[in-house]
C-alpha positions as CSV (number, residue, x, y, z in Angstrom):
1,M,118.6,83.3,-137.8
2,S,115.6,83.4,-140.1
3,S,112.1,85.4,-139.0
4,A,110.2,82.2,-139.0
5,F,112.7,80.4,-136.8
6,K,112.5,83.1,-134.2
7,K,109.1,83.1,-133.9
8,I,109.1,79.7,-133.3
9,A,111.9,79.7,-131.1
10,N,110.2,82.5,-129.2
11,A,106.9,80.4,-129.1
12,S,108.9,77.4,-127.6
13,I,110.2,79.3,-125.0
14,F,106.9,81.0,-124.1
15,F,105.2,77.7,-123.8
16,L,108.0,76.1,-121.7
17,A,107.6,78.9,-119.1
18,M,104.4,79.1,-119.1
19,S,104.6,74.9,-118.2
20,V,107.3,75.6,-115.7
21,S,105.2,78.3,-114.3
22,A,101.8,76.4,-114.3
23,S,103.7,73.3,-112.6
24,A,105.2,75.4,-110.0
25,Q,102.0,76.2,-108.9
26,E,101.0,72.7,-108.3
27,T,101.3,71.3,-105.3
28,V,101.6,67.6,-104.0
29,L,100.8,66.8,-100.2
30,R,102.3,63.3,-99.2
31,L,99.9,61.5,-96.6
32,S,101.4,58.8,-94.6
33,N,98.7,56.3,-93.9
34,W,99.2,53.4,-91.8
35,L,95.5,51.9,-91.9
36,P,93.8,49.9,-94.8
37,A,92.4,51.6,-97.4
38,S,89.2,50.7,-96.7
39,H,89.0,51.9,-92.9
40,P,86.8,54.7,-92.4
41,I,89.5,57.3,-91.2
42,V,90.9,56.5,-94.5
43,K,88.0,55.9,-96.8
44,D,85.4,58.3,-95.3
45,M,87.5,61.1,-94.2
46,V,91.1,61.2,-95.3
47,M,90.0,60.7,-99.0
48,P,86.8,62.9,-98.8
49,W,88.6,65.9,-97.4
50,A,91.7,65.2,-100.3
51,E,88.9,65.4,-102.7
52,Q,87.7,68.8,-101.3
53,L,90.8,70.1,-101.4
54,K,91.4,69.4,-105.1
55,E,88.3,71.1,-105.8
56,A,88.9,73.8,-103.4
57,T,91.9,74.9,-104.8
58,D,91.0,74.0,-108.6
59,G,93.4,71.1,-108.7
60,R,96.3,73.1,-107.2
61,V,96.8,71.4,-104.3
62,T,96.2,67.3,-104.4
63,V,97.2,64.7,-101.8
64,Q,99.2,61.8,-102.7
65,I,98.5,58.8,-100.2
66,L,101.7,56.7,-99.9
67,D,102.0,53.2,-100.3
68,A,103.2,52.5,-97.3
69,P,103.7,54.1,-93.8
70,L,106.6,56.0,-93.0
71,G,107.0,54.9,-89.5
72,P,104.4,53.3,-86.9
73,P,101.3,54.6,-85.6
74,P,102.8,56.2,-82.6
75,A,105.1,58.0,-85.0
76,H,103.3,60.1,-87.2
77,F,102.6,63.1,-85.6
78,D,106.5,63.8,-85.3
79,L,106.5,62.7,-89.3
80,A,104.5,65.9,-89.9
81,A,105.9,67.9,-87.2
82,N,109.3,67.5,-88.8
83,G,108.6,67.9,-92.4
84,V,108.9,63.8,-93.2
85,A,105.6,63.6,-94.5
86,D,103.4,66.7,-95.4
87,L,100.1,64.9,-93.7
88,T,99.3,62.4,-91.2
89,F,96.7,60.9,-88.8
90,S,96.9,59.0,-85.8
91,V,95.6,58.4,-82.0
92,H,96.8,61.0,-79.4
93,G,97.2,58.2,-76.7
94,Y,99.6,56.5,-78.8
95,T,102.4,58.7,-77.3
96,P,101.7,58.7,-73.8
97,G,102.8,61.7,-72.0
98,R,103.1,63.7,-75.3
99,F,99.4,65.1,-75.4
100,S,97.5,65.8,-71.8
101,L,95.1,68.7,-72.7
102,T,93.2,66.4,-75.4
103,E,92.7,63.5,-72.6
104,I,89.5,65.7,-71.9
105,A,87.8,64.1,-75.0
106,E,88.8,60.8,-74.1
107,L,87.5,60.9,-70.6
108,P,84.2,58.3,-69.9
109,F,80.5,59.1,-69.9
110,L,80.9,62.3,-72.5
111,A,78.6,61.4,-75.5
112,D,76.9,58.9,-77.1
113,S,77.7,59.8,-81.0
114,A,81.0,60.4,-82.5
115,E,79.4,63.8,-84.5
116,T,78.5,65.2,-81.6
117,L,81.9,64.8,-79.5
118,S,83.7,65.6,-82.3
119,V,82.2,68.7,-83.2
120,A,82.2,69.5,-79.3
121,F,86.0,68.6,-79.3
122,Q,87.0,70.6,-82.0
123,R,85.1,74.0,-80.7
124,L,86.8,73.4,-77.4
125,Y,90.1,73.1,-79.4
126,E,89.9,76.0,-81.1
127,S,88.8,78.1,-78.2
128,D,90.8,77.1,-75.5
129,L,93.3,74.3,-76.3
130,A,95.2,75.2,-79.4
131,E,96.9,78.1,-77.6
132,A,98.8,75.8,-75.6
133,G,100.9,74.8,-78.1
134,E,100.7,71.0,-77.9
135,H,100.5,70.3,-81.7
136,R,103.3,72.9,-82.3
137,G,104.8,72.5,-86.0
138,T,101.9,71.4,-87.5
139,K,98.7,72.9,-89.0
140,V,95.7,71.0,-87.4
141,I,93.3,70.0,-89.8
142,G,91.0,69.0,-87.1
143,V,90.5,66.8,-84.2
144,F,88.1,64.0,-83.6
145,T,86.8,61.2,-82.0
146,H,85.3,57.6,-82.6
147,G,82.2,56.4,-81.3
148,P,81.5,55.6,-77.6
149,G,84.0,53.0,-76.3
150,L,82.7,49.4,-74.9
151,L,84.7,46.7,-73.5
152,F,84.4,43.3,-75.0
153,T,85.6,40.1,-74.1
154,K,85.2,36.5,-74.8
155,G,84.0,33.7,-72.6
156,R,84.3,36.3,-69.7
157,P,81.4,38.1,-67.8
158,V,81.3,41.4,-67.5
159,T,78.8,41.4,-64.8
160,P,78.9,41.8,-61.8
161,L,82.1,44.1,-62.1
162,D,84.6,42.3,-60.1
163,E,84.5,39.3,-62.6
164,L,86.8,41.6,-64.7
165,S,89.5,41.1,-62.0
166,G,92.7,39.9,-63.5
167,A,91.6,40.1,-66.7
168,K,94.1,41.2,-69.9
169,I,92.7,43.8,-71.7
170,R,94.1,45.7,-75.0
171,I,94.2,49.5,-74.3
172,G,95.1,52.0,-76.6
173,N,95.5,55.1,-74.4
174,G,96.1,56.1,-70.9
175,V,92.5,56.6,-69.8
176,M,91.4,53.1,-70.9
177,G,94.4,52.0,-68.9
178,M,93.3,53.9,-65.8
179,L,90.0,52.6,-65.8
180,A,91.6,49.1,-66.4
181,D,93.6,49.3,-63.4
182,R,91.0,50.6,-61.4
183,L,88.8,47.7,-62.1
184,G,91.4,45.2,-61.2
185,M,92.4,44.5,-64.9
186,V,96.0,43.8,-66.5
187,S,96.6,46.7,-69.4
188,I,98.3,45.6,-72.4
189,Q,98.7,48.8,-74.5
190,A,99.0,48.0,-78.4
191,P,97.9,50.0,-81.8
192,S,94.5,48.7,-83.2
193,P,96.2,46.9,-86.3
194,Q,97.6,44.4,-83.8
195,S,94.4,43.6,-82.0
196,Y,93.9,40.3,-83.9
197,E,97.2,39.1,-83.1
198,I,97.0,39.3,-79.4
199,L,93.2,38.4,-78.9
200,S,93.8,35.5,-81.2
201,S,97.1,34.5,-79.2
202,G,95.7,34.6,-76.0
203,V,97.7,37.5,-74.7
204,A,94.5,39.6,-74.1
205,D,91.3,38.2,-72.7
206,G,89.5,41.1,-74.0
207,I,89.8,44.8,-75.7
208,F,88.5,48.5,-75.4
209,F,86.8,49.1,-78.9
210,P,84.3,51.4,-80.2
211,I,81.6,49.0,-82.0
212,E,83.1,49.6,-86.1
213,S,86.3,48.2,-85.0
214,V,85.1,44.8,-84.0
215,P,84.3,43.3,-87.4
216,F,86.8,45.8,-89.1
217,F,89.6,44.3,-87.5
218,K,87.9,41.2,-87.9
219,I,87.9,40.1,-84.3
220,E,84.1,39.6,-84.3
221,A,84.6,35.5,-83.8
222,L,87.1,36.3,-80.8
223,V,84.5,38.6,-78.8
224,D,81.2,37.4,-77.6
225,T,80.1,39.8,-75.0
226,A,80.3,43.6,-74.5
227,L,79.6,46.2,-71.4
228,R,78.1,49.2,-72.2
229,A,77.8,52.5,-70.6
230,P,76.1,55.5,-71.8
231,G,78.4,58.0,-72.9
232,G,80.8,55.6,-73.1
233,L,83.3,53.8,-71.2
234,Y,86.1,55.7,-72.8
235,N,86.7,57.7,-76.3
236,S,90.0,57.7,-78.4
237,S,90.5,61.1,-79.6
238,F,92.5,61.6,-82.7
239,F,94.6,64.4,-85.1
240,F,94.8,65.2,-88.8
241,V,97.6,67.5,-89.2
242,M,99.7,69.2,-92.0
243,N,103.3,70.3,-91.6
244,Q,103.1,74.1,-90.8
245,A,106.0,74.9,-92.9
246,K,104.5,73.2,-96.1
247,Y,100.9,74.9,-94.9
248,D,102.7,78.4,-94.8
249,S,104.5,77.9,-98.2
250,L,101.2,77.9,-99.8
251,S,99.5,81.0,-101.5
252,E,97.3,82.7,-99.4
253,E,94.3,81.6,-101.6
254,D,95.4,77.9,-101.0
255,R,96.0,78.3,-97.5
256,A,92.0,80.3,-97.1
257,A,91.0,76.7,-99.0
258,I,92.1,74.5,-96.9
259,D,90.8,76.6,-93.9
260,S,87.8,76.3,-95.5
261,I,87.5,72.2,-95.3
262,S,89.4,72.1,-91.8
263,G,88.2,72.7,-88.4
264,E,84.9,72.3,-87.6
265,A,83.7,70.8,-91.2
266,F,86.3,68.4,-91.3
267,S,85.7,67.1,-87.6
268,R,81.7,67.2,-88.2
269,M,82.4,65.0,-91.6
270,A,84.7,62.5,-89.3
271,G,82.2,62.1,-86.5
272,Q,79.2,61.6,-89.1
273,A,81.3,58.9,-90.9
274,W,82.2,56.9,-87.6
275,D,78.8,57.1,-86.6
276,R,77.8,55.3,-90.1
277,A,80.5,52.6,-89.2
278,D,79.3,52.1,-86.0
279,A,75.7,51.3,-87.2
280,A,77.3,48.9,-89.9
281,G,79.1,47.3,-87.4
282,A,76.4,46.6,-84.8
283,E,74.8,45.2,-87.7
284,I,77.3,42.5,-88.5
285,I,77.7,41.6,-84.8
286,K,74.2,41.9,-83.7
287,D,73.8,37.9,-83.5
288,T,77.4,37.1,-81.8
289,V,78.0,39.3,-79.5
290,T,75.7,40.1,-76.3
291,Y,75.4,43.4,-74.6
292,H,75.4,44.2,-70.9
293,D,74.3,47.9,-70.3
294,A,75.8,48.9,-66.9
295,T,73.2,48.9,-64.1
296,E,72.6,51.6,-61.8
297,E,74.8,50.1,-59.1
298,E,77.5,49.4,-61.8
299,M,77.5,53.0,-63.0
300,T,78.1,54.1,-59.4
301,A,80.8,52.2,-59.1
302,L,82.1,52.8,-62.2
303,R,82.0,56.7,-61.8
304,E,84.1,56.1,-58.4
305,A,86.6,53.9,-60.4
306,A,86.7,56.6,-63.2
307,Q,87.1,59.6,-60.8
308,P,91.0,59.2,-60.4
309,I,91.3,59.3,-64.2
310,F,89.2,62.9,-63.9
311,D,91.6,63.8,-61.2
312,D,94.8,62.9,-63.2
313,V,93.5,65.3,-66.0
314,A,92.5,67.7,-64.0
315,A,96.1,68.4,-62.5
316,K,97.5,68.1,-66.1
317,Y,95.6,70.9,-66.6
318,E,96.2,72.8,-63.6
319,A,99.8,72.2,-64.5
320,K,99.1,74.2,-67.9
321,G,97.3,76.8,-66.0
322,L,93.9,75.6,-67.1
323,D,90.6,75.3,-65.3
324,F,90.0,71.8,-65.8
325,E,86.0,71.9,-64.4
326,A,85.3,74.8,-66.2
327,L,86.2,73.3,-69.3
328,H,85.1,69.9,-69.0
329,E,81.5,71.6,-68.3
330,K,82.1,73.6,-71.4
331,L,82.9,70.4,-73.5
332,L,79.8,68.9,-71.9
333,T,77.7,72.1,-72.9
334,E,79.0,72.0,-76.4
335,V,77.8,68.1,-76.6
336,K,74.3,69.4,-76.0
337,A,74.7,72.2,-78.2
338,V,75.7,69.7,-81.2
339,E,72.9,67.2,-80.1
340,A,70.2,69.9,-80.2
341,E,71.4,71.2,-83.6
């Protein structure tokens, strides 16, 4: 073999090795998404986080949002925990009985913005709830909530409250269901993408939703009245998680990069995005939906109706050796702290 040929061969081997080495350092995380790309969770939370991840890792770790979900919304936690997908998000309440401690962030009358509650919830999760292991199998990128939940109806009064007796109402989690039951309503559990179908077909007379979701899921023509209460009638808690084994397989540098854009940083971004979406949604429905703010008398009735919900969550905390009253007060204190910031 000539000297020149050897040099060319050696150079080819060198560049091939360099190419293999570079590709081995690049990781593409597959994210299963069950919402339209225009939804705030995707457009204003997940996609910005993916961009931050790419930048923080100098392009070594990127996110691929799959064209179709790998399962229905309630399956998404297990998809990540079992490694079917690398990243997923969903609503804790879509799998009843799976997550009991996160229900503390779904209780009524907590906060008037998604940002304050999301950040407060994330802080409580990190300090007291994570060690219970309800999210085992995953690395929690962040927990968050949407804005204060309202009750929307069409052609059905929301005041006085006894007018709601017998109404068929779509719910998304157990807290909503318990409140509906206590007020004499009939609960219909369904993921948010099914909202238009069940309202337009008459299966449901109303729906528990944050303001943003009314125009997003195109039900603004299907509702005309809303019951509103300080701190929300309910909230929904969400997770954004990564398969733990996938996270562990990354370099220490890349894990640190993920940590730097996760936790409170992600929860604050998520809450701010939802507050902007709520404001935009309110503008869209301002002329078609009439809001009724619960009176003091109605707030008393709502608190009485909600008390068994608090008791139920407290029992779940007690079963896991946690002091619900202390942690509920801690959550409210964190809400005030975030508001003050």
